[in-house]
Phi, psi and omega in degrees: 000129176298165170300322176301307188299312183293320181296318177295324177299321180294321188288323185299310174303323176298317178293308179296334172292321184288332174288318177300322176296315178299307182302320180286327177296319176293323181294319185287318179295327179288320173294321177298305181303319181296312183297325180295314182299320176296326177286335181276328182306314172302315179304308186295316177300316179300309184297317181298324179294312178305311179298316182297325185272330188257347184297323179301330176265356183278083176246166175306329186292329176294333180269325187254359184238162180269166181297136174284177181288150182311128177089344180280144177283152179089195188087173178202206189218040175303312182300316177294327169299316175296318182294322175296317182296326175295306182303317179292320175303305179307309182305311183289329176296324177277321198271321191293307184296318179295318186285310174300319172298318179295323177290320174298313184301313182291322179291328177283322184233062192292331188262354175295158183295313184297318179303317174301317177299307180301315180301317185287325179286332180286320180296319178295326174293324177290339179259009176279153174295143185296330185291338177300314182295329178291324177296318184294313174303319180299312191286328179280326186241307181293313176299313184292322183280339176084007178203158175291158186200156177292328177304314186286319172302316173302325184288312176311312174297320179300317173300333176278339184265341183305299184303320182299312181287323179303308184289319180299309176304318178303315183294321185285325177297321179294336171281346175287135190295138177297341176294331177289323177290320181300322177298312183296318177300320176297332178278000173091015172286147170286164184299315182292325177294319175299319178295324185280322188265339187239303183295306176302319181298308184303322183274355189307318179297328179290317181294316176306320180292316182305318179293327180284326177297312179296324182292322178299324183297303188284348180304327181255017181285133174252316190301320189285337180284336175305322181272354194230286181282334170069329180103161182200124171285353183255174181275119180215133171237018177264110176296348174286340175249171170307134179225151187280160175203151180309311177303319174296313179299321180295318187296313179292320185284322185300326181262012184280154176278000187262132180298316180310308183295322183294320173291329176286340178293312182301315180294327172289328174291322175300309176300318181298318182296324176290326173295317175301317180289327173296326178286326179289323172297317174307317176302309185294327183293316179299317180297310194290321179302315177297313181302315180300317180303308180300323178295314182291322178297317181290325182294315186292319183286333175289323178289322177290325172306321183289000000 
């Protein structure tokens, strides 16, 4: 066999293999795109249906007026908007210090027995149904006090946020270079001050993103609030009494026999979806802004070094 024939013999399997790989790549790529579209279709259909049903009732009166009498036209959900803001504020006031502190501890002492126990309990707590948090808050606060309250609702939502913030803080702190901690300690700072002023400050954008994502999750929770805040058709900003919330108002209006309230339930659902989407976009903007800032700092340091 001549050298040219041997060369052609070697090229033919290589060419066939290359074509087969290209076909396989096209098939797999098309399959991935098809699965991605199939995953997005329910979300797009759900969002489109909520917009179709609720956009007609999404008026300023829905935001700035309190609920009207049953069966009457008009009214809004101003009390529910304010109540949700109060409940979320209470939840964050409880969950952020606990979650950030727990995350710092887990990242600083990952191999201690207590850290392993805390990490396990955090994962278990994050996987529990939200209604369980409502029952716990009812047993701890509602039952001893004898009445529903905004404090109980805030505690229930806070219990949902704690594991999310804890695990996110741990992961963000682990990304901080160890050299920064060692530099702080070498300058004479205490371990706690180094963690708060250097480590946490460096990881703050990631922690902020995690808090916003957790806030978006608990903003639409209904089950824990049924046992705690309970809802209130009147204007109330006292967390010691039953308080309204958007998910509770949607739940009550959706099962009412009045068409006006059903329409307002759809509008409120659309408003809640837009609020959650805004929180998600805000979290991404915070992360991207931090990334651009770090890139600019690195670029400037590189120029100064030259």
